[in-house]
Backbone bond lengths (Angstrom), bond angles and torsions (degrees), N, CA, C in turn:
res aa  C-N    CA-C-N  psi(-1)  N-CA   C-N-CA  omega(-1)  CA-C   N-CA-C  phi
1 M - - - 1.522 - - 1.504 108.23 -
2 K 1.361 117.12 136.86 1.411 122.23 179.45 1.514 110.59 -70.74
3 K 1.291 116.60 132.78 1.402 124.76 179.43 1.478 112.23 -72.95
4 E 1.336 115.44 137.09 1.485 119.41 -178.03 1.471 115.48 -58.27
5 Y 1.405 114.23 -35.32 1.490 115.83 -174.03 1.545 109.01 -69.32
6 L 1.367 121.14 -14.92 1.447 118.42 -179.30 1.586 107.72 -69.13
7 N 1.283 118.24 -15.53 1.450 119.37 176.93 1.572 112.76 -62.81
8 D 1.306 111.62 -25.46 1.545 118.74 -177.76 1.510 109.91 -99.61
9 C 1.328 119.70 10.38 1.372 124.52 -174.52 1.620 109.82 -99.72
10 P 1.311 118.24 130.08 1.389 119.60 169.88 1.515 111.76 -67.58
11 E 1.254 123.00 154.50 1.415 122.51 -174.74 1.501 115.83 -53.15
12 F 1.288 116.51 -44.01 1.500 119.32 -178.48 1.494 112.94 -62.47
13 L 1.372 119.47 -30.59 1.459 120.56 172.89 1.533 114.53 -75.14
14 Q 1.378 114.53 -39.31 1.460 117.52 172.85 1.536 112.74 -54.29
15 D 1.310 112.35 -49.14 1.541 117.04 179.50 1.499 112.36 -55.52
16 F 1.342 116.29 -40.27 1.397 119.71 178.66 1.579 114.32 -65.62
17 L 1.298 115.37 -42.49 1.407 121.00 -177.87 1.570 109.47 -67.85
18 F 1.353 117.17 -40.81 1.450 120.20 176.86 1.556 110.82 -64.04
19 Y 1.323 114.05 -37.15 1.405 117.46 178.09 1.544 115.05 -64.59
20 M 1.335 114.25 -44.34 1.411 117.93 -179.59 1.543 113.16 -65.18
21 E 1.325 113.83 -32.89 1.506 118.54 179.93 1.487 114.00 -77.87
22 T 1.328 115.00 -45.95 1.468 121.13 -171.07 1.518 114.70 -88.90
23 I 1.366 116.24 -42.14 1.420 118.75 178.02 1.537 116.50 -90.97
24 K 1.337 118.21 -41.76 1.504 123.33 177.89 1.459 111.72 -83.36
25 G 1.363 118.43 -15.28 1.463 119.55 179.13 1.479 116.95 68.10
26 R 1.293 118.07 29.58 1.460 125.03 176.40 1.523 110.95 -70.03
27 S 1.269 117.65 144.48 1.452 121.38 -177.89 1.535 111.11 -67.52
28 E 1.283 115.44 161.16 1.490 121.29 179.08 1.528 109.45 -58.06
29 R 1.322 116.22 -41.50 1.430 122.73 -177.45 1.586 108.11 -62.35
30 T 1.265 113.85 -46.14 1.497 118.95 -177.46 1.514 110.84 -63.69
31 V 1.386 117.85 -43.39 1.386 120.70 178.84 1.538 112.15 -66.32
32 D 1.284 116.11 -34.53 1.510 119.00 175.79 1.542 109.29 -62.99
33 G 1.325 114.50 -39.37 1.496 119.08 -179.95 1.523 112.01 -67.71
34 Y 1.363 118.29 -35.63 1.430 121.12 174.03 1.502 110.77 -60.73
35 Y 1.308 115.55 -44.31 1.497 119.41 -177.79 1.557 109.29 -63.52
36 L 1.301 118.90 -47.11 1.461 120.18 -179.14 1.512 114.35 -61.27
37 D 1.315 115.65 -44.02 1.487 119.78 -179.76 1.558 113.30 -68.03
38 L 1.390 113.21 -41.68 1.406 117.79 -177.84 1.621 111.83 -74.99
39 R 1.307 115.17 -25.10 1.480 120.33 173.68 1.532 106.14 -66.79
40 S 1.309 118.03 -42.60 1.500 121.83 -178.47 1.552 109.26 -63.72
41 F 1.360 115.94 -39.51 1.463 120.58 -177.71 1.564 108.23 -69.85
42 I 1.287 118.74 -39.24 1.455 122.46 -179.96 1.530 109.49 -67.57
43 R 1.357 115.20 -42.32 1.497 116.78 179.40 1.551 107.54 -62.67
44 F 1.267 121.18 -42.13 1.483 124.82 176.22 1.482 110.49 -56.17
45 L 1.284 118.31 -46.08 1.460 122.31 179.35 1.540 111.69 -61.92
46 L 1.299 115.83 -42.03 1.467 122.41 -177.99 1.551 111.91 -62.68
47 I 1.311 115.44 -34.10 1.475 122.66 178.41 1.485 108.02 -79.58
48 D 1.359 115.20 -45.17 1.481 120.14 -173.26 1.557 109.65 -66.20
49 N 1.333 117.71 -26.63 1.449 121.26 177.08 1.471 117.69 -96.79
50 N 1.338 114.48 14.59 1.467 125.69 -179.29 1.488 114.89 54.82
51 I 1.400 115.12 30.27 1.413 118.67 173.86 1.487 110.26 -85.83
52 V 1.323 117.37 -23.60 1.445 124.47 173.38 1.491 107.81 -126.07
53 S 1.324 117.85 141.51 1.429 119.12 176.34 1.518 113.56 -64.03
54 E 1.308 116.34 142.79 1.487 118.75 179.94 1.437 114.64 -71.39
55 D 1.334 116.22 -11.80 1.515 124.19 176.16 1.573 111.98 -76.95
56 T 1.312 113.54 -19.58 1.517 120.65 -176.15 1.563 107.19 -65.56
57 D 1.394 108.78 136.73 1.464 115.94 176.72 1.499 108.72 -61.09
58 Y 1.368 114.08 129.32 1.474 116.88 -173.30 1.525 113.24 -58.18
59 K 1.327 114.73 -37.60 1.495 117.72 -178.37 1.525 113.27 -71.86
60 E 1.248 115.87 -13.92 1.513 117.74 -177.01 1.560 110.24 -96.35
61 I 1.363 116.19 -1.39 1.510 117.18 179.97 1.522 111.84 -76.11
62 K 1.334 116.53 117.48 1.518 121.53 176.98 1.535 106.92 -81.77
63 I 1.309 114.59 143.79 1.444 118.09 -179.15 1.577 111.03 -113.29
64 S 1.302 115.37 -1.03 1.504 120.37 -177.94 1.456 113.34 -55.81
65 D 1.342 118.89 -33.11 1.487 120.66 -178.21 1.529 114.39 -98.03
66 A 1.335 116.70 11.41 1.451 120.03 178.25 1.532 105.87 -65.53
67 S 1.341 117.46 136.66 1.431 124.07 177.43 1.450 111.05 -84.45
68 F 1.339 116.50 156.46 1.493 121.27 175.51 1.546 108.79 -65.90
69 D 1.241 118.15 -30.15 1.505 120.48 178.84 1.466 110.58 -54.71
70 L 1.377 117.90 -36.51 1.423 121.88 177.59 1.539 114.50 -56.19
71 I 1.290 111.62 -40.82 1.466 121.32 -177.49 1.581 107.00 -78.46
72 K 1.317 115.26 -42.59 1.480 119.48 -177.09 1.531 112.71 -64.50
73 N 1.333 116.46 -32.97 1.446 120.20 -176.95 1.520 112.51 -91.17
74 A 1.289 118.87 -1.66 1.474 120.93 -176.33 1.537 108.28 -72.87
75 T 1.309 120.68 142.55 1.400 124.94 -179.36 1.558 111.34 -112.45
76 R 1.291 115.49 170.69 1.480 119.91 175.04 1.420 110.26 -64.28
77 I 1.337 123.50 -30.18 1.498 126.79 177.90 1.547 109.03 -66.78
78 D 1.431 113.44 -39.47 1.484 116.74 174.93 1.487 112.90 -58.80
79 A 1.314 116.85 -44.78 1.433 122.75 177.63 1.512 113.93 -60.35
80 M 1.371 114.17 -40.49 1.470 116.82 179.07 1.549 112.22 -69.03
81 R 1.331 116.23 -34.80 1.481 119.98 176.61 1.510 110.72 -70.69
82 F 1.276 116.31 -29.91 1.480 119.34 176.50 1.553 106.96 -69.64
83 L 1.274 123.86 -43.04 1.441 126.97 179.07 1.521 108.75 -63.78
84 S 1.380 117.38 -39.02 1.399 120.46 -178.98 1.603 108.32 -67.64
85 E 1.321 114.92 -40.91 1.425 116.81 -178.69 1.527 111.58 -61.15
86 F 1.428 113.41 -42.05 1.473 114.52 -179.79 1.562 115.64 -72.75
87 Q 1.346 113.08 -19.66 1.459 117.96 177.18 1.572 109.08 -77.57
88 R 1.304 117.43 -39.55 1.476 121.02 -171.33 1.642 109.55 -85.38
89 N 1.368 115.86 -41.92 1.457 120.50 -171.47 1.508 115.11 -107.03
90 H 1.306 117.16 -12.03 1.539 119.80 -178.78 1.495 112.45 -123.91
91 D 1.426 117.82 11.90 1.433 124.13 176.08 1.535 114.27 51.10
92 N 1.332 115.06 37.36 1.464 122.15 176.32 1.529 108.69 -76.04
93 E 1.318 117.56 118.14 1.400 122.16 170.85 1.555 113.78 -75.29
94 A 1.318 114.24 175.03 1.489 114.59 -173.37 1.565 110.25 -63.72
95 K 1.299 120.78 -33.20 1.417 121.19 179.85 1.512 111.64 -64.56
96 A 1.332 119.00 -41.69 1.458 124.62 178.88 1.543 108.95 -64.82
97 R 1.339 114.53 -42.86 1.507 116.43 -176.05 1.564 107.79 -73.21
98 S 1.290 118.26 -31.74 1.449 124.44 174.55 1.532 110.87 -58.41
99 R 1.301 116.35 -42.86 1.425 124.78 176.56 1.472 112.81 -60.94
100 K 1.352 116.91 -41.20 1.409 125.28 -179.38 1.563 109.72 -66.06
101 V 1.351 114.15 -42.18 1.466 117.54 177.18 1.464 111.17 -60.12
102 S 1.331 117.69 -42.95 1.470 122.06 -177.36 1.513 108.55 -66.17
103 A 1.233 120.33 -36.61 1.539 121.85 178.03 1.583 108.86 -66.71
104 I 1.364 115.82 -43.78 1.457 119.12 -175.31 1.528 108.17 -69.42
105 R 1.361 119.58 -40.85 1.392 118.74 -178.81 1.466 115.24 -69.14
106 S 1.452 117.27 -36.54 1.435 120.58 174.25 1.547 112.22 -63.17
107 F 1.307 113.40 -40.86 1.489 116.87 179.73 1.483 111.28 -63.37
108 Y 1.327 120.46 -42.58 1.413 121.43 -174.72 1.560 109.60 -77.29
109 K 1.337 116.74 -27.93 1.430 119.14 176.29 1.579 108.42 -67.53
110 Y 1.346 114.09 -40.31 1.491 116.37 178.05 1.583 110.55 -64.21
111 L 1.325 116.75 -38.89 1.469 119.88 -178.26 1.540 112.68 -66.94
112 T 1.332 115.49 -27.33 1.481 118.63 -177.50 1.570 110.94 -97.03
113 V 1.347 116.71 -48.86 1.402 120.86 -167.57 1.554 110.65 -88.05
114 S 1.361 115.34 -43.23 1.432 121.90 -172.09 1.476 113.52 -88.56
115 S 1.346 118.11 -48.16 1.509 121.95 -174.56 1.474 111.87 -98.03
116 G 1.355 118.78 -22.13 1.442 121.98 -178.77 1.439 115.17 68.86
117 K 1.363 116.59 18.66 1.526 120.02 178.77 1.504 113.48 -75.40
118 L 1.389 116.13 -19.80 1.455 120.38 173.00 1.498 109.69 -123.17
119 S 1.320 119.06 141.85 1.473 121.72 178.78 1.550 112.08 -84.11
120 E 1.346 116.59 -29.54 1.455 119.97 175.68 1.532 108.65 -130.23
121 N 1.401 110.34 149.04 1.491 117.09 -179.46 1.530 108.95 -98.49
122 P 1.287 114.69 109.57 1.514 119.69 178.73 1.546 114.75 -68.98
123 M 1.360 114.61 -17.05 1.478 118.84 -174.76 1.533 110.54 -102.44
124 L 1.309 118.05 9.49 1.405 121.23 -174.17 1.484 115.44 -55.55
125 N 1.333 116.93 -35.58 1.466 125.73 -177.12 1.519 113.25 -106.48
126 L 1.385 117.30 16.89 1.367 119.78 177.72 1.525 110.76 -71.48
127 E 1.389 116.39 118.87 1.455 120.54 -171.71 1.546 112.86 -85.57
128 T 1.258 116.13 149.46 1.460 122.68 179.07 1.569 107.49 -88.05
129 P 1.325 113.76 132.86 1.467 119.80 177.70 1.584 111.35 -52.63
130 K 1.270 115.90 139.72 1.478 119.54 179.65 1.500 108.27 -68.98
131 L 1.330 117.66 126.74 1.359 124.70 178.32 1.519 113.44 -90.16
132 K 1.255 119.89 141.37 1.469 123.45 176.60 1.523 107.80 -79.25
133 K 1.358 110.77 119.78 1.447 115.44 -176.56 1.526 110.28 -82.94
134 A 1.385 114.52 109.76 1.511 116.84 -177.81 1.475 106.45 -115.45
135 L 1.409 112.50 145.45 1.434 118.45 177.52 1.494 112.60 -60.86
136 P 1.259 123.07 137.11 1.500 122.27 178.57 1.521 110.80 -68.21
137 K 1.281 113.72 142.58 1.518 120.36 176.80 1.529 105.69 -78.12
138 Y 1.390 110.58 141.09 1.466 113.92 178.72 1.470 107.23 -157.80
139 L 1.404 116.04 167.65 1.441 120.09 174.55 1.503 111.45 -92.27
140 T 1.330 116.89 145.39 1.414 121.31 174.91 1.570 108.61 -68.12
141 L 1.307 119.45 172.51 1.480 123.39 175.93 1.520 109.26 -62.04
142 E 1.316 118.56 -42.87 1.458 122.09 178.81 1.534 113.09 -68.71
143 Q 1.287 120.65 -32.99 1.422 125.03 176.53 1.533 110.08 -70.12
144 A 1.378 114.84 -42.29 1.434 118.27 179.33 1.489 114.29 -61.65
145 L 1.397 114.11 -39.79 1.420 120.77 178.72 1.590 108.77 -67.57
146 E 1.349 116.55 -37.10 1.404 120.37 179.71 1.589 109.54 -66.12
147 L 1.284 115.31 -40.11 1.504 116.70 174.21 1.423 113.53 -58.02
148 L 1.327 120.81 -46.25 1.403 126.16 -175.16 1.549 112.85 -68.30
149 T 1.313 115.70 -18.11 1.471 117.45 174.12 1.452 115.32 -97.41
150 H 1.359 116.74 4.46 1.484 120.64 175.34 1.493 114.22 -121.68
151 I 1.304 113.50 43.03 1.509 116.74 177.95 1.449 109.38 -104.25
152 E 1.291 116.89 90.70 1.525 120.93 176.23 1.505 108.19 -129.80
153 T 1.337 112.16 102.18 1.481 121.64 -176.15 1.515 107.44 -130.30
154 T 1.346 115.20 -176.25 1.429 121.56 177.14 1.480 114.41 -69.83
155 F 1.374 115.89 -12.99 1.439 122.31 179.02 1.498 105.54 -144.79
156 T 1.408 115.67 68.50 1.452 122.42 -171.97 1.490 113.48 -61.05
157 E 1.363 117.68 -38.84 1.437 119.48 -179.38 1.525 111.87 -61.56
158 R 1.300 116.80 -45.94 1.491 120.83 -179.60 1.497 110.10 -61.84
159 D 1.327 116.67 -50.51 1.455 122.93 -173.05 1.533 110.70 -67.37
160 F 1.337 117.14 -35.59 1.456 119.00 177.37 1.505 107.83 -66.19
161 C 1.266 118.50 -41.37 1.508 124.44 -178.07 1.552 106.88 -65.29
162 I 1.311 118.68 -44.44 1.514 118.95 178.09 1.489 111.00 -59.62
163 I 1.266 122.25 -44.81 1.450 124.64 -176.35 1.510 108.91 -73.02
164 T 1.266 118.35 -39.10 1.460 122.84 177.09 1.499 111.68 -60.16
165 L 1.313 120.02 -41.02 1.510 122.53 178.22 1.535 110.91 -70.19
166 F 1.334 118.77 -36.66 1.446 123.54 175.47 1.463 111.19 -58.74
167 L 1.387 116.11 -49.61 1.453 123.06 -173.40 1.550 112.22 -75.64
168 N 1.255 117.93 -27.24 1.464 122.34 -173.96 1.571 110.28 -97.05
169 C 1.281 120.62 -32.28 1.437 123.07 -168.45 1.547 111.89 -110.44
170 G 1.367 114.28 -21.88 1.467 116.33 177.75 1.499 111.60 69.92
171 M 1.292 118.75 30.44 1.436 121.58 -178.38 1.538 114.04 -77.32
172 R 1.322 118.41 159.51 1.473 120.46 172.84 1.546 108.65 -78.32
173 L 1.404 113.32 163.77 1.432 120.35 174.99 1.478 112.41 -60.72
174 S 1.329 118.79 -44.66 1.468 120.56 -178.94 1.541 109.85 -65.11
175 E 1.310 116.27 -36.04 1.526 119.60 -178.02 1.547 108.10 -67.66
176 L 1.304 117.52 -38.67 1.479 117.37 -177.92 1.513 107.71 -67.33
177 C 1.312 117.03 -47.80 1.503 119.90 -176.40 1.527 110.08 -59.03
178 G 1.282 116.09 -34.68 1.444 122.50 -176.82 1.489 119.36 -81.63
179 I 1.314 115.83 -1.39 1.485 119.50 179.90 1.527 112.18 -63.49
180 N 1.306 117.33 129.79 1.476 119.98 174.01 1.543 108.32 -107.60
181 L 1.288 119.98 163.71 1.444 130.05 -175.62 1.560 106.33 -60.17
182 H 1.332 117.22 -43.31 1.456 120.20 -175.45 1.551 113.58 -75.45
183 D 1.337 114.42 -7.66 1.495 118.97 176.89 1.497 111.03 -75.95
184 I 1.353 119.61 -12.25 1.496 123.88 178.57 1.455 106.83 -99.25
185 R 1.336 115.39 125.45 1.458 122.40 173.35 1.496 109.41 -143.00
186 D 1.308 111.39 114.56 1.523 120.61 -173.34 1.476 107.16 55.30
187 N 1.396 118.65 -119.50 1.455 118.91 -176.56 1.536 109.29 -106.94
188 Q 1.353 116.40 21.86 1.442 120.83 175.19 1.492 114.74 -108.03
189 L 1.310 116.46 142.04 1.479 122.64 178.59 1.513 110.34 -128.39
190 K 1.362 115.79 120.15 1.419 121.17 176.83 1.554 109.99 -85.09
191 L 1.333 116.27 130.00 1.440 120.46 179.55 1.514 108.07 -119.83
192 L 1.359 117.57 147.15 1.456 123.65 175.14 1.526 107.20 -107.45
193 G 1.366 114.14 107.94 1.434 122.45 -173.88 1.519 113.03 -93.98
194 K 1.341 114.56 -163.22 1.466 120.99 176.72 1.510 111.71 -60.35
195 G 1.392 109.42 141.75 1.471 114.60 179.87 1.532 111.96 69.36
196 N 1.333 115.67 20.71 1.540 120.99 178.79 1.488 108.73 57.41
197 K 1.355 117.79 35.39 1.476 119.53 175.16 1.522 110.62 -92.61
198 E 1.305 117.58 128.59 1.491 121.98 179.39 1.492 110.41 -86.76
199 R 1.335 114.88 148.57 1.436 120.94 169.22 1.477 111.69 -150.40
200 I 1.307 119.16 161.09 1.375 122.69 -177.98 1.561 109.62 -110.55
201 V 1.268 117.46 131.33 1.541 122.69 168.69 1.486 106.60 -117.21
202 Y 1.310 112.93 154.49 1.430 122.56 -175.58 1.544 111.49 -102.94
203 L 1.237 117.97 134.75 1.538 121.68 -172.46 1.541 105.26 -95.87
204 N 1.373 115.53 127.78 1.369 120.48 175.57 1.546 109.63 -84.00
205 N 1.345 115.27 -176.88 1.476 119.03 -174.95 1.515 113.42 -65.20
206 S 1.306 118.58 -29.23 1.472 123.16 178.57 1.562 109.62 -70.85
207 C 1.292 114.90 -42.48 1.526 118.51 177.20 1.498 110.51 -63.99
208 L 1.372 117.20 -50.29 1.486 122.83 -179.76 1.495 112.41 -58.00
209 D 1.311 116.80 -40.33 1.472 119.35 179.03 1.527 111.69 -71.52
210 A 1.341 118.37 -36.87 1.428 121.71 178.64 1.543 111.30 -64.72
211 I 1.344 112.91 -43.72 1.499 119.81 -179.09 1.508 109.65 -65.86
212 E 1.323 118.22 -42.08 1.408 119.96 -177.73 1.526 109.91 -67.16
213 N 1.327 121.79 -44.31 1.487 124.94 176.31 1.527 112.58 -59.26
214 Y 1.370 114.59 -40.57 1.480 117.66 -179.96 1.582 110.58 -70.91
215 L 1.309 116.89 -44.40 1.449 116.41 176.93 1.559 116.68 -61.31
216 K 1.354 110.95 -33.40 1.508 116.62 -179.61 1.596 110.74 -62.48
217 V 1.392 113.59 -39.41 1.459 118.66 177.62 1.458 111.70 -78.24
218 L 1.288 116.84 -33.64 1.453 119.20 179.41 1.500 113.21 -67.16
219 N 1.374 114.69 -45.35 1.478 120.40 -178.71 1.501 112.02 -69.96
220 S 1.302 120.92 -15.89 1.452 123.66 178.20 1.509 113.17 -76.20
221 G 1.353 113.82 -18.14 1.455 121.57 179.89 1.450 115.71 69.46
222 E 1.390 120.95 15.45 1.375 127.75 178.25 1.486 115.30 -66.62
223 K 1.341 115.43 -39.11 1.429 119.96 -173.73 1.510 112.41 -110.28
224 V 1.323 118.41 -34.16 1.473 123.14 -175.69 1.468 109.25 -139.16
225 K 1.356 116.21 136.57 1.468 121.92 172.95 1.499 107.77 -95.85
226 R 1.313 117.93 117.61 1.441 119.36 -170.28 1.554 108.59 -69.04
227 V 1.310 113.71 131.59 1.497 120.46 171.35 1.537 109.25 -109.11
228 D 1.407 113.04 -48.44 1.452 117.88 176.35 1.504 109.48 -79.14
229 K 1.336 118.45 117.44 1.481 122.52 -175.64 1.577 112.68 -77.28
230 N 1.328 114.53 -17.39 1.453 115.99 -171.10 1.497 111.60 -100.70
231 A 1.321 119.90 -42.13 1.431 123.79 -169.21 1.502 115.56 -63.34
232 L 1.319 120.50 139.33 1.404 125.74 173.29 1.514 113.90 -67.36
233 F 1.337 111.23 -56.10 1.501 116.25 -176.40 1.488 110.62 -99.32
234 L 1.348 117.87 126.78 1.508 123.08 -176.60 1.514 109.69 -116.22
235 N 1.317 112.05 155.17 1.485 116.92 173.53 1.541 107.85 -91.86
236 R 1.329 119.17 -174.00 1.479 120.56 -175.59 1.446 112.55 -68.70
237 N 1.352 117.63 -13.52 1.516 120.97 176.99 1.514 112.35 -91.34
238 G 1.292 117.50 3.68 1.400 120.94 -179.10 1.546 118.33 80.75
239 K 1.317 114.52 8.59 1.413 122.42 -178.95 1.552 109.91 -104.02
240 R 1.369 113.75 168.13 1.424 117.50 -176.79 1.532 111.30 -59.31
241 I 1.333 119.23 132.69 1.394 123.43 -177.64 1.505 110.17 -63.25
242 S 1.401 117.78 144.29 1.445 120.08 178.57 1.494 111.64 -93.16
243 P 1.321 120.17 155.85 1.437 124.25 175.88 1.542 112.08 -53.83
244 R 1.337 115.67 -42.56 1.482 117.62 176.61 1.519 114.00 -55.27
245 R 1.324 113.86 -46.27 1.526 119.46 -178.60 1.443 109.81 -60.74
246 V 1.357 118.38 -41.77 1.444 118.03 -179.61 1.498 112.51 -65.69
247 E 1.352 115.69 -36.49 1.464 119.79 174.36 1.521 109.89 -56.34
248 Q 1.296 115.82 -46.29 1.481 119.47 -177.95 1.466 112.99 -64.27
249 I 1.396 115.50 -36.49 1.520 117.52 175.53 1.528 111.03 -63.90
250 V 1.302 114.43 -43.27 1.490 118.96 179.82 1.543 109.68 -59.92
251 E 1.313 115.75 -49.78 1.453 121.02 178.93 1.493 111.63 -54.56
252 H 1.295 114.56 -47.86 1.577 116.72 -177.60 1.571 110.64 -62.62
253 C 1.319 113.79 -42.77 1.537 116.05 -177.10 1.488 111.80 -69.32
254 L 1.324 119.07 -33.61 1.446 123.54 177.35 1.480 109.06 -63.83
255 K 1.366 116.55 -42.47 1.415 123.18 179.81 1.477 111.54 -62.85
256 E 1.364 117.63 -45.07 1.458 122.12 177.08 1.499 112.82 -60.40
257 A 1.320 116.72 -29.53 1.464 125.12 -177.17 1.532 110.03 -85.71
258 G 1.304 119.38 -7.89 1.452 123.84 -176.63 1.488 109.33 77.49
259 L 1.300 118.96 24.33 1.490 122.86 -176.56 1.554 114.18 -110.77
260 D 1.349 113.88 10.83 1.458 115.95 177.96 1.523 112.07 -76.32
261 G 1.354 116.21 163.50 1.404 120.65 178.28 1.580 111.74 82.62
262 M 1.341 117.60 9.45 1.424 122.38 -178.11 1.546 112.08 -103.37
263 G 1.306 113.08 -1.07 1.510 115.02 -178.27 1.528 112.60 78.50
264 I 1.353 115.21 20.37 1.481 115.13 -178.79 1.527 112.26 -88.39
265 S 1.319 118.06 133.65 1.449 124.95 177.61 1.489 111.06 -131.48
266 P 1.321 119.25 178.31 1.460 119.32 176.64 1.526 112.26 -57.03
267 H 1.348 120.53 -30.94 1.435 122.38 177.51 1.522 109.48 -73.04
268 K 1.329 117.69 -32.67 1.445 119.89 179.02 1.537 109.30 -72.41
269 L 1.359 118.10 -26.06 1.463 119.13 175.85 1.544 108.78 -69.67
270 R 1.308 116.72 -31.01 1.456 121.76 174.29 1.502 107.73 -64.46
271 H 1.342 120.38 -45.05 1.489 123.80 173.08 1.451 111.10 -55.73
272 T 1.351 117.39 -44.76 1.492 123.07 177.62 1.529 110.07 -52.87
273 A 1.304 114.57 -54.59 1.400 119.52 -174.29 1.537 111.78 -57.68
274 A 1.331 113.01 -46.42 1.491 117.74 179.58 1.547 111.98 -64.45
275 T 1.355 114.87 -42.78 1.451 115.68 -179.43 1.528 113.21 -66.62
276 L 1.302 119.46 -39.32 1.451 123.06 179.31 1.526 109.10 -65.10
277 L 1.325 116.71 -41.50 1.468 120.75 -179.57 1.515 109.98 -63.32
278 Y 1.294 116.22 -39.33 1.496 120.00 -176.15 1.564 110.99 -81.75
279 Q 1.257 119.11 -43.50 1.433 120.90 -174.33 1.497 111.78 -89.02
280 D 1.294 121.89 -41.46 1.457 122.64 -175.91 1.479 111.08 -90.09
281 A 1.390 118.65 -40.51 1.455 119.34 -171.88 1.561 110.25 -98.44
282 G 1.377 115.59 -7.98 1.435 117.11 176.47 1.571 113.94 70.12
283 V 1.317 119.45 29.43 1.431 122.36 -179.11 1.509 110.80 -68.37
284 D 1.312 121.53 134.75 1.450 122.83 178.41 1.533 112.00 -61.04
285 I 1.335 117.66 141.64 1.438 120.86 -173.98 1.449 112.72 -62.28
286 R 1.409 119.64 -29.62 1.401 123.05 179.84 1.476 110.94 -74.45
287 V 1.290 118.50 -33.88 1.485 122.30 175.74 1.520 108.41 -69.29
288 L 1.298 116.84 -39.78 1.517 122.46 177.09 1.492 113.30 -60.85
289 K 1.326 115.64 -36.15 1.505 124.42 178.64 1.579 105.29 -60.95
290 E 1.307 119.95 -48.54 1.445 121.61 -178.74 1.487 114.29 -66.38
291 L 1.349 111.98 -38.54 1.520 115.75 177.99 1.439 113.09 -62.11
292 L 1.396 117.39 -41.64 1.478 121.41 -176.02 1.552 112.51 -82.78
293 G 1.300 115.03 -13.61 1.441 117.94 178.61 1.483 114.12 75.77
294 H 1.357 113.96 34.24 1.477 119.97 176.18 1.541 109.38 -81.21
295 E 1.344 117.97 145.81 1.383 122.15 174.62 1.502 109.79 -80.06
296 S 1.311 119.30 -38.66 1.482 121.41 -175.19 1.499 110.48 -117.99
297 L 1.342 116.23 139.56 1.494 121.40 174.63 1.462 112.20 -56.42
298 S 1.368 117.47 -36.10 1.469 119.09 -178.17 1.513 113.57 -60.01
299 T 1.328 118.69 -25.63 1.489 124.44 176.06 1.507 108.08 -66.60
300 T 1.335 116.38 -45.53 1.443 124.27 -174.40 1.590 110.25 -70.33
301 E 1.298 116.35 -27.67 1.445 119.68 -172.59 1.506 114.90 -67.50
302 I 1.358 113.96 -9.56 1.510 117.17 173.44 1.473 111.31 -62.28
303 Y 1.311 116.78 -23.22 1.504 121.56 -176.89 1.507 110.95 -82.48
304 T 1.313 116.95 -2.65 1.472 120.72 178.39 1.488 109.88 -86.29
305 H 1.301 118.99 7.70 1.466 122.22 179.33 1.536 107.98 -57.71
306 V 1.286 116.90 149.00 1.457 121.44 -176.16 1.521 111.80 -100.56
307 S 1.342 117.63 125.01 1.461 118.26 -178.69 1.543 111.64 -78.54
308 N 1.306 117.66 164.73 1.477 124.56 177.33 1.503 109.86 -56.39
309 K 1.384 113.46 -41.25 1.487 118.50 -177.03 1.539 110.39 -65.63
310 Q 1.338 117.61 -38.32 1.420 119.55 -179.76 1.541 110.52 -68.03
311 I 1.378 119.07 -31.79 1.412 122.46 178.57 1.543 108.02 -67.71
312 E 1.366 114.62 -44.45 1.446 121.03 179.79 1.528 112.99 -61.77
313 D 1.394 114.30 -40.25 1.413 121.27 177.50 1.511 111.34 -63.41
314 A 1.386 116.05 -40.66 1.430 119.98 -177.42 1.577 108.31 -64.81
315 S 1.260 118.98 -38.21 1.508 125.74 -178.70 1.497 106.61 -65.15
316 N 1.343 119.35 -39.32 1.469 123.49 -177.35 1.534 114.63 -73.65
317 K 1.327 114.89 -17.55 1.472 123.88 -178.46 1.548 111.21 -89.91
318 S 1.287 115.78 -6.02 1.472 118.22 -179.14 1.586 110.89 -59.82
319 P 1.313 118.35 129.94 1.476 118.71 178.91 1.505 114.16 -67.41
320 L 1.354 118.88 -5.11 1.418 120.72 173.35 1.530 114.41 -107.97
321 K 1.370 116.17 19.85 1.384 119.39 -173.71 1.543 115.83 -67.28
322 N 1.395 116.75 -24.03 1.470 118.97 -179.06 1.475 115.99 -106.54
323 V 1.357 115.04 12.28 1.457 117.45 178.90 1.546 108.50 -79.30
324 K 1.383 111.99 131.22 1.461 120.33 177.84 1.453 110.71 -124.51
325 Q 1.431 114.51 162.16 1.462 115.76 179.40 1.404 111.87 -70.47
326 S 1.214 121.59 137.87 1.480 128.72 175.25 1.471 111.33 -62.91
327 K 1.328 118.72 121.65 1.464 124.21 -175.18 1.556 106.16 -66.88
328 K 1.332 116.88 -42.38 1.498 121.50 -173.87 1.511 111.15 -59.60
329 K 1.378 116.67 -44.84 1.462 122.44 -176.48 1.511 108.89 -72.89
330 S 1.353 115.28 -32.01 1.405 116.66 177.91 1.505 115.94 -67.75
331 E 1.404 112.89 -35.61 1.461 118.92 176.85 1.499 112.34 -71.04
332 Q 1.361 117.80 -35.14 1.441 121.97 178.44 1.595 111.70 -62.77
333 K 1.311 113.38 -39.53 1.454 116.57 176.13 1.540 114.53 -62.38
334 K 1.331 115.53 -33.87 1.501 119.51 179.30 1.483 111.90 -64.96
335 E 1.424 115.06 -40.46 1.432 119.13 178.59 1.501 115.01 -64.31
């Protein structure tokens, strides 16, 4: 179905969005993000080139009539001023500006390399804002166990299964919601990740037991009448569960376990799984990369952060930890 926002797209932008979705295989969410960021960039150019009055409400600016010359004549300096504008007047943090840079660079790469509409790429050297590297939030092993013992909801078997998969498999929220029944085969689970890339994760005994208990109750029809014949996780209406509903379930269970207010979300449960596998189970970083579905090892390396306990343990392992000053020599010096 054609998206409504395409009605406000000039043809050259429509072509780019179709290309990214159909040829490059970008997810619907990613393509939507490209549209929003490039719409902001085109609106900025319309104002900056006096085509639209600067007094016009930004959200009311239509981009459908924007000419290709507007894009063709834009420079890297224009893009930098656009980023500065959104930092100062739209409270865009580095992460949001970095996403805008990615959209602009992808767009101009398409215009030069793929479509040939431009002979030179003016955004080739557009730099990405430096991101502050923060350690990921996660639950400790004790907190994760506490969470798993406080899952009491109107559909406990389903919700316990959801959180068990998050904590053991480190999957993304979208991946969990997208699981179909036929994706499970013996102890293997097929996930559809970013960029529509498939990967296999293996289910341990906890996961298999949780899935079995959930399906037993689900198939009995006591709590939910199945409408969606494919989805693993269903809502109370028998349809595929939504990401927002899963977020609400996680929030509720965290509160019941006394772990609310820590900024933990389904994505942070993914961080928890990765951290526990690396720190407590000693899983190799390269294996962890494949499990999490990362394209680059550098993305996975954030989980090599060192906990305070590890620092303390390292100090206690020093071969000199028990050496004390000799009392006899100390007394001699005093004399």
